[in-house]
Backbone as a chain_set.jsonl record, in Angstrom:
{"seq": "MADVVDRATRSRIMAAIKGRDTGPEMLVRRFLHGRGLRYRLHDRRLPGRPDLVLPGLRTVVFVSGCFWHRHEGCPRTTMPKSNVGFWEEKFRRNVERDVRNQAALRDMGWRVIVIWGCETTPEGLERLLRQVQGLEPVPAADGREKLADPRSPVEE", "coords": {"N": [[0.847, -1.182, 0.0], [0.6, 2.172, -0.844], [2.218, 5.047, 0.58], [1.435, 7.588, -0.055], [-1.579, 9.158, -0.787], [-3.811, 9.405, -3.517], [-5.184, 12.429, -5.014], [-7.995, 12.367, -5.524], [-8.885, 10.286, -3.884], [-8.103, 11.265, -1.363], [-9.685, 13.575, -1.282], [-12.268, 12.45, -1.256], [-12.183, 11.089, 1.2], [-11.823, 13.217, 3.032], [-14.135, 14.711, 2.547], [-16.049, 13.138, 3.674], [-15.863, 13.49, 6.366], [-17.429, 14.583, 9.277], [-18.555, 17.704, 10.709], [-20.102, 18.22, 12.849], [-22.084, 16.603, 15.387], [-20.422, 14.432, 15.815], [-18.854, 11.291, 16.755], [-17.35, 11.543, 19.291], [-18.523, 13.977, 20.169], [-21.219, 13.261, 20.482], [-20.976, 11.387, 22.545], [-20.169, 13.074, 24.675], [-22.405, 14.773, 24.823], [-24.493, 12.957, 25.488], [-23.524, 12.022, 27.93], [-23.395, 14.381, 29.618], [-26.08, 15.194, 29.503], [-27.308, 13.005, 30.679], [-26.534, 13.435, 33.269], [-28.153, 15.407, 34.087], [-27.667, 17.937, 33.064], [-28.477, 20.652, 30.979], [-28.35, 22.025, 27.715], [-27.529, 24.162, 24.912], [-27.053, 23.635, 21.407], [-24.378, 24.312, 19.22], [-24.488, 27.24, 19.023], [-25.039, 29.847, 17.0], [-24.772, 32.514, 17.549], [-22.572, 32.901, 19.068], [-18.984, 33.285, 19.175], [-17.148, 31.027, 17.171], [-19.088, 29.08, 17.312], [-19.745, 27.208, 19.652], [-19.737, 23.724, 20.601], [-21.37, 22.841, 22.714], [-23.484, 24.794, 24.738], [-23.927, 26.046, 27.857], [-26.021, 27.981, 29.18], [-26.967, 28.865, 31.745], [-24.803, 28.41, 33.377], [-22.928, 29.953, 32.252], [-21.07, 28.784, 30.508], [-19.18, 27.257, 27.946], [-18.605, 24.456, 25.824], [-16.197, 22.934, 23.865], [-15.846, 20.244, 21.739], [-13.178, 18.943, 20.589], [-11.581, 17.652, 17.745], [-8.658, 15.73, 17.687], [-6.942, 15.514, 15.463], [-7.753, 17.582, 13.597], [-7.667, 19.911, 15.149], [-5.22, 19.893, 16.299], [-4.147, 18.557, 18.717], [-1.773, 18.81, 21.012], [0.934, 16.622, 21.382], [-0.575, 14.339, 21.114], [-1.134, 11.094, 19.757], [-2.953, 10.984, 17.685], [-2.662, 13.264, 16.278], [-1.656, 13.547, 13.488], [0.185, 14.006, 10.388], [-0.793, 14.431, 7.094], [0.758, 12.741, 4.346], [0.85, 13.643, 1.76], [0.828, 16.705, -0.091], [1.844, 18.462, 1.899], [2.459, 21.153, 2.561], [0.016, 22.499, 2.156], [-1.547, 21.278, 4.178], [-0.163, 21.975, 6.515], [-0.566, 24.743, 6.569], [-3.368, 24.809, 6.66], [-3.891, 23.553, 9.154], [-2.568, 25.358, 10.853], [-4.133, 27.673, 10.522], [-6.56, 26.68, 11.575], [-5.891, 26.305, 14.313], [-5.2, 28.934, 15.053], [-7.68, 30.189, 14.659], [-9.21, 28.845, 16.596], [-7.954, 29.76, 18.969], [-8.462, 32.517, 18.772], [-11.326, 32.567, 18.78], [-11.892, 31.403, 21.295], [-10.691, 33.261, 23.019], [-12.298, 35.487, 22.477], [-14.749, 34.572, 23.47], [-14.108, 34.285, 26.205], [-13.62, 36.974, 26.786], [-16.195, 37.871, 26.601], [-17.217, 36.929, 28.9], [-17.642, 34.185, 29.207], [-17.034, 30.89, 30.4], [-14.659, 28.72, 29.112], [-14.359, 25.499, 27.999], [-12.426, 22.882, 26.775], [-12.642, 19.729, 25.44], [-10.842, 17.066, 24.284], [-11.025, 14.76, 21.525], [-9.702, 12.337, 22.111], [-9.948, 12.309, 24.828], [-12.432, 11.505, 25.577], [-13.066, 9.447, 27.355], [-14.27, 7.369, 30.081], [-13.019, 8.46, 32.402], [-12.132, 10.946, 31.466], [-14.577, 12.155, 30.798], [-15.779, 12.337, 33.313], [-14.007, 14.175, 34.487], [-14.537, 16.37, 32.847], [-17.201, 16.868, 33.632], [-16.775, 17.668, 36.318], [-15.332, 20.002, 35.8], [-17.235, 21.555, 34.421], [-19.075, 21.872, 36.473], [-17.613, 23.48, 38.102], [-15.92, 22.404, 39.97], [-13.422, 21.496, 39.47], [-10.303, 22.678, 38.25], [-10.157, 24.657, 35.25], [-8.097, 24.74, 32.529], [-6.675, 27.822, 31.68], [-6.334, 30.194, 28.963], [-3.743, 31.1, 29.106], [-2.44, 29.039, 30.273], [-2.625, 28.879, 33.026], [-4.323, 27.419, 35.814], [-7.448, 27.414, 37.457], [-9.951, 27.301, 40.011], [-13.38, 28.016, 39.629], [-16.428, 29.757, 40.208], [-19.081, 28.359, 38.628], [-21.206, 29.905, 37.864], [-20.437, 32.496, 37.61], [-18.672, 34.985, 35.677], [-15.463, 34.238, 34.244], [-12.49, 35.492, 35.529], [-9.835, 36.9, 33.949]], "CA": [[0.0, 0.0, 0.0], [1.414, 3.377, -0.963], [2.093, 6.022, 1.66], [0.811, 8.792, -0.578], [-2.932, 8.912, -1.283], [-4.074, 10.307, -4.644], [-6.059, 13.569, -4.691], [-9.413, 11.982, -5.536], [-9.133, 9.495, -2.676], [-8.001, 12.183, -0.22], [-10.858, 14.439, -1.324], [-13.411, 11.645, -0.828], [-12.017, 10.833, 2.635], [-12.042, 14.459, 3.782], [-15.524, 15.126, 2.38], [-16.892, 12.285, 4.505], [-15.681, 13.832, 7.779], [-18.483, 15.473, 9.747], [-18.127, 18.782, 11.584], [-20.957, 18.219, 14.042], [-22.687, 15.307, 15.72], [-19.388, 13.409, 15.706], [-18.907, 10.293, 17.827], [-16.977, 12.119, 20.59], [-19.502, 14.982, 20.583], [-22.418, 12.57, 20.952], [-20.643, 10.837, 23.865], [-20.202, 14.181, 25.642], [-23.785, 15.223, 24.978], [-25.264, 11.953, 26.249], [-22.999, 11.979, 29.292], [-23.835, 15.557, 30.377], [-27.544, 15.161, 29.597], [-27.627, 11.971, 31.661], [-26.259, 13.98, 34.607], [-29.121, 16.466, 34.363], [-27.285, 19.234, 32.511], [-29.149, 20.999, 29.732], [-27.472, 22.872, 26.934], [-27.873, 24.442, 23.522], [-26.052, 23.106, 20.481], [-23.83, 25.083, 18.107], [-25.134, 28.553, 19.032], [-24.428, 30.691, 15.967], [-24.563, 33.87, 18.054], [-21.312, 32.945, 19.816], [-17.799, 33.038, 18.353], [-16.728, 29.639, 17.048], [-20.221, 28.163, 17.45], [-19.371, 26.115, 20.566], [-20.52, 22.499, 20.455], [-22.403, 22.885, 23.751], [-23.567, 26.056, 25.46], [-24.703, 25.916, 29.088], [-26.227, 29.395, 29.476], [-27.108, 29.117, 33.176], [-23.48, 28.336, 33.997], [-22.04, 30.809, 31.435], [-20.007, 27.867, 30.128], [-19.255, 26.625, 26.632], [-17.74, 23.283, 25.687], [-15.792, 22.546, 22.524], [-15.368, 18.87, 21.607], [-12.236, 19.156, 19.49], [-10.886, 16.504, 17.168], [-7.208, 15.845, 17.862], [-6.32, 15.695, 14.152], [-8.07, 18.874, 12.993], [-7.366, 21.044, 16.028], [-3.812, 19.736, 16.654], [-3.945, 18.258, 20.13], [-0.332, 18.672, 21.191], [1.41, 15.399, 22.015], [-1.51, 13.227, 20.91], [-0.787, 10.286, 18.579], [-3.924, 11.207, 16.608], [-2.29, 14.5, 15.595], [-0.738, 13.124, 12.429], [0.285, 14.9, 9.238], [-0.887, 13.719, 5.817], [2.04, 12.671, 3.646], [0.766, 14.366, 0.485], [0.444, 18.116, -0.038], [2.168, 18.844, 3.275], [2.362, 22.607, 2.722], [-1.406, 22.832, 2.305], [-2.042, 20.826, 5.474], [0.447, 22.796, 7.572], [-1.273, 26.026, 6.573], [-4.743, 24.527, 7.108], [-3.882, 23.311, 10.596], [-2.172, 26.611, 11.51], [-5.324, 28.531, 10.539], [-7.521, 26.098, 12.521], [-5.445, 26.583, 15.681], [-5.331, 30.378, 15.272], [-9.109, 30.484, 14.785], [-9.636, 28.358, 17.91], [-7.433, 30.688, 19.989], [-9.2, 33.773, 18.627], [-12.715, 32.376, 19.223], [-11.914, 31.165, 22.737], [-10.393, 34.536, 23.667], [-13.492, 36.327, 22.354], [-15.74, 34.05, 24.413], [-13.678, 34.669, 27.559], [-13.851, 38.418, 26.906], [-17.64, 38.052, 26.767], [-17.595, 36.41, 30.211], [-17.935, 32.764, 29.168], [-16.003, 29.901, 30.75], [-14.422, 27.907, 27.927], [-13.792, 24.182, 28.282], [-12.148, 22.081, 25.582], [-12.368, 18.308, 25.657], [-10.31, 16.487, 23.05], [-11.624, 13.48, 21.145], [-9.037, 11.234, 22.819], [-10.273, 12.4, 26.252], [-13.828, 11.125, 25.816], [-13.06, 8.198, 28.107], [-15.031, 7.579, 31.314], [-12.29, 9.369, 33.304], [-12.152, 12.273, 30.858], [-15.926, 12.702, 30.909], [-15.975, 12.716, 34.726], [-13.24, 15.412, 34.686], [-15.325, 17.405, 32.187], [-18.34, 17.183, 34.499], [-16.274, 18.462, 37.451], [-14.981, 21.335, 35.291], [-18.488, 22.258, 34.146], [-19.677, 22.198, 37.764], [-16.736, 24.395, 38.824], [-15.265, 21.672, 41.051], [-12.054, 21.203, 39.056], [-9.802, 23.811, 37.446], [-10.19, 24.65, 33.794], [-6.907, 25.443, 32.053], [-6.931, 29.101, 31.018], [-5.6, 30.375, 27.712], [-2.323, 31.323, 29.405], [-1.903, 27.848, 30.915], [-2.944, 28.849, 34.454], [-5.558, 26.709, 36.145], [-8.066, 27.908, 38.679], [-11.339, 26.942, 40.256], [-14.253, 29.164, 39.421], [-17.858, 29.57, 40.377], [-19.57, 28.194, 37.262], [-22.264, 30.872, 37.555], [-19.884, 33.834, 37.44], [-17.691, 35.05, 34.579], [-14.071, 33.955, 34.593], [-11.63, 36.683, 35.533], [-8.54, 36.564, 33.345]], "C": [[0.885, 1.236, 0.0], [1.16, 4.316, 0.209], [1.339, 7.269, 1.213], [-0.531, 8.425, -1.2], [-3.186, 9.886, -2.429], [-5.128, 11.342, -4.258], [-7.531, 13.182, -4.612], [-9.765, 11.189, -4.278], [-9.106, 10.383, -1.45], [-9.239, 13.064, -0.146], [-12.099, 13.696, -0.821], [-13.368, 11.393, 0.677], [-12.376, 12.079, 3.433], [-13.49, 14.929, 3.688], [-16.46, 14.334, 3.291], [-16.813, 12.64, 5.996], [-16.716, 14.873, 8.186], [-17.892, 16.55, 10.662], [-18.954, 18.853, 12.855], [-21.584, 16.839, 14.192], [-21.694, 14.163, 15.521], [-19.535, 12.411, 16.859], [-18.515, 10.866, 19.185], [-17.989, 13.157, 21.081], [-20.766, 14.312, 21.129], [-22.18, 11.924, 22.313], [-20.751, 11.913, 24.946], [-21.637, 14.621, 25.879], [-24.604, 14.246, 25.805], [-24.822, 11.923, 27.712], [-23.533, 13.156, 30.117], [-25.354, 15.57, 30.542], [-27.979, 14.137, 30.643], [-27.363, 12.406, 33.094], [-27.119, 15.192, 34.9], [-28.755, 17.832, 33.816], [-27.981, 19.448, 31.173], [-28.319, 22.062, 29.018], [-28.097, 23.161, 25.584], [-26.747, 23.893, 22.662], [-25.668, 24.158, 19.443], [-24.486, 26.455, 17.957], [-24.402, 29.494, 18.07], [-24.161, 32.113, 16.446], [-23.232, 34.018, 18.78], [-20.128, 32.654, 18.904], [-17.424, 31.555, 18.345], [-17.84, 28.625, 17.127], [-19.886, 26.982, 18.356], [-20.296, 24.916, 20.404], [-21.655, 22.45, 21.471], [-22.322, 24.219, 24.468], [-24.479, 25.82, 26.659], [-24.935, 27.332, 29.611], [-26.302, 29.708, 30.971], [-25.787, 29.104, 33.911], [-22.477, 29.232, 33.278], [-20.817, 30.013, 30.977], [-20.26, 27.341, 28.718], [-18.263, 25.476, 26.605], [-17.481, 23.062, 24.2], [-15.31, 21.106, 22.595], [-14.48, 18.881, 20.364], [-11.586, 17.861, 19.04], [-9.385, 16.724, 17.227], [-6.508, 16.135, 16.535], [-6.516, 17.115, 13.642], [-7.617, 20.051, 13.832], [-6.004, 20.918, 16.687], [-3.581, 19.595, 18.148], [-2.476, 17.907, 20.347], [0.024, 17.391, 21.943], [0.521, 14.182, 21.807], [-1.114, 12.428, 19.667], [-1.771, 10.452, 17.416], [-3.604, 12.467, 15.796], [-1.227, 14.173, 14.559], [-0.734, 14.168, 11.314], [0.14, 14.062, 7.97], [0.447, 13.793, 5.073], [2.027, 13.402, 2.307], [0.345, 15.811, 0.749], [0.677, 18.722, 1.352], [2.03, 20.343, 3.507], [0.929, 23.064, 2.934], [-1.888, 22.49, 3.706], [-1.435, 21.621, 6.621], [-0.274, 24.134, 7.699], [-2.705, 25.857, 7.099], [-4.796, 24.363, 8.625], [-3.508, 24.576, 11.364], [-3.379, 27.546, 11.612], [-6.369, 28.005, 11.521], [-7.16, 26.474, 13.952], [-5.589, 28.076, 15.987], [-6.792, 30.771, 15.461], [-9.634, 30.03, 16.139], [-9.209, 29.322, 19.008], [-8.228, 31.987, 19.965], [-10.637, 33.646, 19.153], [-12.803, 32.179, 20.727], [-11.614, 32.444, 23.509], [-11.613, 35.454, 23.623], [-14.574, 35.864, 23.329], [-15.382, 34.426, 25.856], [-13.907, 36.159, 27.794], [-15.326, 38.731, 27.109], [-18.131, 37.489, 28.104], [-17.95, 34.93, 30.248], [-16.756, 31.963, 29.681], [-15.881, 28.978, 29.55], [-13.736, 26.611, 28.348], [-13.607, 23.458, 26.956], [-11.916, 20.649, 26.037], [-11.969, 17.739, 24.305], [-10.966, 15.136, 22.786], [-11.027, 12.313, 21.906], [-9.35, 11.228, 24.316], [-11.708, 11.976, 26.562], [-13.911, 9.706, 26.372], [-13.919, 8.416, 29.345], [-14.339, 8.567, 32.264], [-12.321, 10.797, 32.765], [-13.514, 12.934, 30.962], [-16.238, 13.11, 32.339], [-15.235, 14.023, 35.035], [-13.991, 16.588, 34.05], [-16.497, 17.834, 33.064], [-17.894, 18.037, 35.681], [-15.893, 19.874, 37.006], [-16.24, 22.159, 35.033], [-19.13, 22.713, 35.452], [-18.817, 23.161, 38.581], [-15.987, 23.737, 39.962], [-13.816, 21.328, 40.734], [-11.58, 22.34, 38.164], [-9.946, 23.564, 35.951], [-8.93, 25.371, 33.348], [-7.295, 26.72, 31.315], [-6.075, 29.184, 29.755], [-4.106, 30.531, 27.967], [-1.697, 30.144, 30.144], [-2.169, 27.769, 32.406], [-4.224, 28.049, 34.657], [-6.13, 27.33, 37.399], [-9.492, 27.397, 38.777], [-12.176, 28.193, 40.073], [-15.678, 28.781, 39.725], [-18.448, 29.471, 38.972], [-20.671, 29.187, 36.884], [-21.727, 32.267, 37.342], [-18.848, 33.829, 36.324], [-16.28, 34.783, 35.091], [-13.29, 35.26, 34.526], [-10.285, 36.265, 35.011], [-7.5, 37.552, 33.777]], "O": [[1.831, 1.317, 0.784], [0.059, 4.379, 0.756], [0.68, 7.925, 2.02], [-0.623, 7.515, -2.023], [-2.824, 11.059, -2.336], [-5.872, 11.153, -3.296], [-8.238, 13.634, -3.712], [-10.821, 11.398, -3.682], [-9.978, 10.28, -0.587], [-9.785, 13.276, 0.936], [-12.887, 14.247, -0.051], [-14.394, 11.475, 1.353], [-13.14, 12.008, 4.396], [-14.019, 15.487, 4.649], [-17.541, 14.81, 3.639], [-17.608, 12.144, 6.794], [-16.868, 15.906, 7.534], [-16.864, 16.338, 11.305], [-18.544, 19.481, 13.832], [-21.609, 16.032, 13.262], [-22.071, 13.065, 15.112], [-20.258, 12.668, 17.822], [-19.262, 10.7, 20.149], [-18.284, 13.214, 22.274], [-21.318, 14.76, 22.134], [-23.079, 11.911, 23.153], [-21.349, 11.691, 25.998], [-22.041, 14.822, 27.025], [-25.326, 14.651, 26.716], [-25.648, 11.811, 28.617], [-24.068, 12.947, 31.206], [-25.857, 15.922, 31.609], [-28.915, 14.382, 31.404], [-27.902, 11.819, 34.032], [-26.856, 15.928, 35.851], [-29.465, 18.802, 34.078], [-28.06, 18.541, 30.346], [-27.67, 22.892, 29.655], [-29.053, 22.51, 25.163], [-25.625, 23.709, 23.134], [-26.533, 24.812, 18.861], [-24.984, 26.792, 16.883], [-23.262, 29.882, 18.326], [-23.399, 32.843, 15.811], [-22.808, 35.135, 19.076], [-20.247, 31.867, 17.964], [-17.388, 30.912, 19.394], [-17.586, 27.425, 17.021], [-19.753, 25.859, 17.869], [-21.482, 25.066, 20.109], [-22.774, 22.065, 21.135], [-21.236, 24.714, 24.768], [-25.642, 25.446, 26.509], [-24.136, 27.836, 30.401], [-25.753, 30.716, 31.415], [-25.662, 29.726, 34.966], [-21.304, 29.271, 33.651], [-19.685, 30.492, 31.046], [-21.389, 27.023, 28.347], [-17.225, 25.51, 27.265], [-18.406, 23.009, 23.389], [-14.457, 20.778, 23.419], [-14.969, 18.835, 19.235], [-11.104, 17.074, 19.855], [-8.897, 17.792, 16.856], [-5.568, 16.929, 16.499], [-5.544, 17.783, 13.291], [-7.223, 21.084, 13.289], [-5.652, 21.734, 17.539], [-2.902, 20.416, 18.765], [-2.001, 16.853, 19.924], [-0.523, 17.115, 23.01], [0.846, 13.096, 22.287], [-0.792, 13.016, 18.634], [-1.451, 10.095, 16.282], [-4.207, 12.704, 14.749], [-0.049, 14.486, 14.735], [-1.548, 15.091, 11.305], [0.869, 13.087, 7.788], [1.168, 14.786, 5.164], [3.085, 13.743, 1.778], [-0.395, 16.095, 1.691], [-0.189, 19.405, 1.899], [1.531, 20.759, 4.552], [0.657, 23.91, 3.785], [-2.554, 23.297, 4.354], [-2.122, 21.912, 7.6], [-0.556, 24.596, 8.805], [-3.184, 26.672, 7.887], [-5.641, 24.958, 9.295], [-4.078, 24.84, 12.424], [-3.62, 28.14, 12.663], [-7.002, 28.791, 12.226], [-8.019, 26.912, 14.718], [-6.053, 28.441, 17.067], [-7.111, 31.591, 16.323], [-10.416, 30.741, 16.769], [-10.007, 29.665, 19.88], [-8.623, 32.498, 21.013], [-11.109, 34.516, 19.885], [-13.695, 32.731, 21.37], [-12.222, 32.688, 24.551], [-11.929, 36.12, 24.609], [-15.243, 36.692, 23.947], [-16.248, 34.835, 26.63], [-14.339, 36.561, 28.874], [-15.67, 39.742, 27.722], [-19.322, 37.561, 28.408], [-18.513, 34.466, 31.239], [-15.604, 32.315, 29.428], [-16.889, 28.504, 29.025], [-12.674, 26.626, 28.972], [-14.512, 23.422, 26.122], [-11.092, 20.392, 26.914], [-12.674, 17.911, 23.31], [-11.408, 14.457, 23.713], [-11.746, 11.398, 22.307], [-9.053, 10.251, 25.003], [-12.146, 12.084, 27.707], [-14.711, 8.884, 25.922], [-14.271, 9.558, 29.637], [-15.0, 9.416, 32.863], [-12.514, 11.746, 33.524], [-13.602, 14.14, 31.191], [-16.895, 14.128, 32.559], [-15.755, 14.879, 35.751], [-14.074, 17.667, 34.637], [-16.755, 19.028, 33.22], [-18.554, 19.02, 36.016], [-16.103, 20.835, 37.746], [-16.297, 23.335, 35.392], [-19.669, 23.817, 35.528], [-19.243, 23.615, 39.643], [-15.466, 24.428, 40.837], [-13.065, 20.917, 41.618], [-12.367, 22.905, 37.405], [-9.868, 22.436, 35.466], [-8.709, 26.513, 33.751], [-8.147, 26.695, 30.427], [-5.205, 28.345, 29.521], [-3.29, 30.138, 27.133], [-0.554, 30.231, 30.594], [-1.967, 26.715, 33.009], [-5.094, 28.008, 33.786], [-5.391, 27.727, 38.3], [-10.144, 27.104, 37.775], [-11.715, 29.303, 40.339], [-16.09, 27.637, 39.53], [-18.323, 30.417, 38.194], [-21.029, 29.298, 35.712], [-22.477, 33.153, 36.932], [-18.22, 32.805, 36.054], [-15.96, 35.077, 36.243], [-13.423, 36.03, 33.575], [-9.652, 35.368, 35.568], [-6.341, 37.443, 33.376]]}, "num_chains": 1, "name": "protein.A"}
């Protein structure tokens, strides 16, 4: 099997990838809903259209795919072997957009939580629940972690 995939095959593969209602996103949604949390989905009024919006807690959750959003250190963060320049630029823009959208949400007073696809394990989902409830620190954009009242805006 060749390491390099032809353009038509790559195009077909990429076209089949969904942007919403992904497997990890559905796991997170079912898990939080089963714990009594209610949320909105993909609110277009907010920067980046967060996957889940918990308005009463002023919290948004992004369920980010490790490949597309470049989860640092994750084995799923691979690089396609063909058209490398295109993919490097694509991934760079994705990461910059994520940073920009998350900063805008924080500036608007929202708590921003990111759960990576590889973290949708039972332990990762329990940690997410504690973060949503304000019982466990949420890493801030600058790498600091702190506990916060989930009903009040995060002070940066």
